[in-house]
TIRO-272682 format. One line per 10 residues: number of its first residue (from 1); their letters; for each residue x, y, z of C-alpha. Coordinates in steps of 0.05 Angstrom, whole numbers, padded with zeros to 5 digits. Layout:
N
NUM> A> X:Y:Z; ...
***
This chain:
301
1> XXXXXXXXXX> 01819:01832:01349; 01865:01779:01315; 01911:01832:01286; 01919:01869:01345; 01992:01866:01368; 02031:01871:01431; 02103:01863:01458; 02120:01792:01481; 02183:01771:01517; 02173:01699:01525
11> XXXXXXXXXX> 02126:01645:01515; 02136:01586:01561; 02107:01520:01545; 02093:01465:01600; 02084:01508:01655; 02058:01476:01718; 02062:01538:01771; 02019:01591:01730; 01950:01561:01744; 01915:01491:01749
21> XXXXXXXXXX> 01943:01432:01699; 01992:01437:01642; 01997:01513:01614; 02028:01553:01567; 02046:01620:01598; 02051:01689:01556; 02099:01743:01583; 02082:01805:01568; 02125:01871:01568; 02110:01930:01610
31> XXXXXXXXXX> 02098:01940:01689; 02085:02004:01731; 02120:01973:01784; 02196:01973:01798; 02207:01922:01850; 02280:01919:01861; 02278:01839:01872; 02247:01835:01803; 02259:01759:01770; 02242:01784:01700
41> XXXXXXXXXX> 02275:01852:01693; 02271:01846:01615; 02198:01854:01623; 02194:01919:01659; 02195:01965:01600; 02151:01971:01546; 02202:01966:01489; 02250:01911:01461; 02316:01904:01495; 02381:01862:01478
51> XXXXXXXXXX> 02403:01815:01528; 02477:01799:01523; 02511:01739:01552; 02586:01750:01533; 02610:01682:01558; 02573:01644:01507; 02601:01683:01452; 02641:01643:01394; 02670:01708:01357; 02645:01692:01299
61> XXXXXXXXXX> 02628:01761:01276; 02565:01752:01246; 02532:01809:01288; 02582:01859:01265; 02564:01847:01192; 02492:01862:01203; 02489:01916:01253; 02482:01986:01221; 02491:02019:01288; 02563:01999:01297
71> XXXXXXXXXX> 02541:01971:01368; 02584:01907:01349; 02652:01912:01345; 02711:01854:01334; 02779:01878:01366; 02834:01831:01362; 02787:01779:01343; 02749:01788:01409; 02672:01812:01406; 02650:01876:01442
81> XXXXXXXXXX> 02577:01904:01449; 02568:01974:01460; 02503:01978:01486; 02493:02054:01482; 02495:02049:01409; 02442:01993:01401; 02370:02011:01381; 02347:01940:01397; 02327:01927:01325; 02340:01850:01338
91> XXXXXXXXXX> 02379:01840:01274; 02442:01816:01305; 02398:01761:01348; 02373:01731:01281; 02447:01713:01265; 02474:01696:01337; 02469:01624:01334; 02509:01615:01401; 02455:01653:01439; 02497:01707:01457
101> XXXXXXXXXX> 02451:01758:01441; 02375:01755:01453; 02323:01798:01437; 02271:01807:01495; 02207:01835:01468; 02178:01826:01400; 02116:01855:01367; 02070:01801:01353; 01994:01796:01332; 01942:01758:01376
111> XXXXXXXXXX> 01938:01710:01319; 02010:01693:01319; 02015:01681:01394; 01950:01641:01402; 01972:01597:01341; 02033:01579:01386; 01986:01570:01448; 01941:01521:01409; 01997:01475:01395; 01989:01445:01465
121> XXXXXXXXXX> 01919:01442:01466; 01914:01370:01471; 01954:01378:01542; 01906:01428:01572; 01847:01390:01556; 01880:01323:01590; 01903:01360:01650; 01851:01420:01657; 01904:01472:01642; 01905:01530:01589
131> XXXXXXXXXX> 01937:01597:01578; 01963:01645:01625; 01982:01718:01613; 02038:01743:01652; 02095:01795:01649; 02115:01851:01670; 02041:01861:01681; 01981:01846:01633; 01950:01908:01653; 01996:01952:01620
141> XXXXXXXXXX> 01981:01927:01549; 01910:01919:01566; 01880:01920:01499; 01930:01866:01475; 01911:01827:01537; 01838:01838:01523; 01842:01812:01448; 01885:01751:01470; 01842:01726:01521; 01780:01740:01477
151> XXXXXXXXXX> 01810:01700:01422; 01830:01642:01477; 01765:01638:01504; 01739:01625:01431; 01785:01567:01426; 01755:01539:01489; 01819:01549:01535; 01820:01564:01606; 01842:01627:01619; 01884:01661:01673
161> XXXXXXXXXX> 01925:01726:01684; 01985:01740:01734; 01976:01818:01756; 01996:01868:01810; 01931:01903:01791; 01964:01974:01791; 01910:02002:01747; 01851:02036:01739; 01792:01990:01760; 01757:01994:01690
171> XXXXXXXXXX> 01818:01963:01660; 01808:01897:01702; 01730:01905:01694; 01741:01895:01621; 01781:01833:01626; 01734:01795:01682; 01682:01758:01630; 01743:01733:01598; 01775:01702:01655; 01775:01635:01698
181> XXXXXXXXXX> 01824:01652:01747; 01857:01720:01769; 01925:01709:01811; 01943:01777:01841; 02004:01802:01884; 01997:01839:01946; 02064:01851:01971; 02051:01900:02033; 01992:01936:02066; 02037:01995:02090
191> XXXXXXXXXX> 02029:02047:02034; 02091:02081:02048; 02139:02026:02052; 02109:01995:01986; 02125:02059:01952; 02198:02051:01979; 02204:01982:01955; 02167:01984:01884; 02166:02056:01868; 02092:02061:01868
201> XXXXXXXXXX> 02030:02070:01913; 01989:02008:01929; 01924:02053:01932; 01897:02023:01863; 01924:01956:01885; 01886:01947:01951; 01822:01980:01922; 01826:01933:01859; 01835:01875:01904; 01771:01895:01944
211> XXXXXXXXXX> 01732:01901:01878; 01759:01835:01857; 01730:01803:01920; 01660:01823:01901; 01661:01793:01828; 01655:01716:01838; 01717:01709:01798; 01764:01655:01824; 01824:01688:01858; 01888:01667:01885
221> XXXXXXXXXX> 01933:01726:01929; 02002:01721:01928; 02059:01749:01964; 02132:01742:01943; 02170:01735:02017; 02227:01790:02007; 02283:01791:02058; 02275:01861:02098; 02218:01875:02062; 02160:01836:02084
231> XXXXXXXXXX> 02192:01771:02116; 02158:01780:02180; 02096:01763:02221; 02063:01831:02222; 02066:01844:02144; 02039:01778:02125; 01987:01780:02182; 01968:01847:02155; 01956:01817:02089; 01919:01757:02111
241> XXXXXXXXXX> 01867:01803:02153; 01860:01842:02095; 01840:01782:02047; 01812:01735:02096; 01736:01756:02085; 01742:01755:02005; 01689:01703:01985; 01723:01684:01920; 01793:01669:01952; 01818:01598:01933
251> XXXXXXXXXX> 01885:01607:01975; 01938:01655:01993; 02004:01633:01967; 02070:01659:01998; 02132:01653:01948; 02201:01654:01974; 02252:01704:01942; 02300:01675:01897; 02360:01697:01854; 02351:01657:01792
261> XXXXXXXXXX> 02342:01726:01752; 02408:01752:01774; 02443:01734:01704; 02383:01768:01665; 02406:01836:01702; 02476:01827:01676; 02455:01812:01613; 02417:01879:01605; 02475:01921:01628; 02443:01939:01696
271> XXXXXXXXXX> 02460:01924:01770; 02424:01871:01809; 02396:01912:01868; 02377:01845:01911; 02452:01810:01904; 02457:01810:01979; 02391:01778:01996; 02382:01710:02014; 02327:01657:02002; 02286:01653:02060
281> XXXXXXXXXX> 02286:01590:02102; 02236:01532:02102; 02229:01555:02178; 02216:01624:02160; 02164:01607:02107; 02131:01560:02151; 02126:01609:02209; 02095:01660:02165; 02048:01609:02132; 02025:01595:02205
291> XXXXXXXXXX> 02015:01662:02222; 01962:01675:02160; 01929:01613:02175; 01908:01644:02241; 01857:01685:02199; 01823:01622:02176; 01850:01623:02102; 01879:01571:02065; 01952:01584:02054; 02008:01555:02010
301> X> 02078:01557:02000
***
């Protein structure tokens, strides 16, 4: 299983918000949802992509020399990137010392990723941390996810995933014996509005959440609070009512929307649909948390 390969777009060390203790978070490409506010757009598609930051360019021309697709040009001493010609081979990123060109998505083996994760094992042991697989969504590359978790458990690591659980139940069921913690998003209960916001039904999501509640695996439910989508007492109360009887629920977490990922959209050459949205105020978050607590659950912001 160590030779199984998958597409990884980032390995973030010393993470403290993706589970208990000090962790390493491995971000996998591929997601079945298309939330218009997504903060990791480079994780949506299951393919390598070039992220281009022109303000960092020093016009050295190294990318022009290695690109066989003529996607990089020099005109009057100024670099130009023609994305339509690019096949995302990544050769340009290997010689771009200014960080102007970055490859989002490398095909790595389980062995390669776990070797990187184990570099910080002493910090996991001291802090009660471990490894978290995120994305994208880990259920898209479920074979790679399964192999990764299995190898991490053999190394004695605490394992966690972040997922929207928009998949067949058997995919999640296969992962359960390898997991110490599941962090799952529920964005809306209303099916029609969920599809409008994410381009997908929430039928599998809600069904899987119910089944996860019966497994005994420690579970954290999360809701990103998005203006004009679910930033109201009615929607948050509906989610709280749905999950309040889950016996394995550790807590319900409300995550305020932010625009920190806006620059990623520009680097990928796509529009940022959430550009007009603002981060919910502290007062709004407190109001929503109070509404959720009415159902007798532990709520965190």
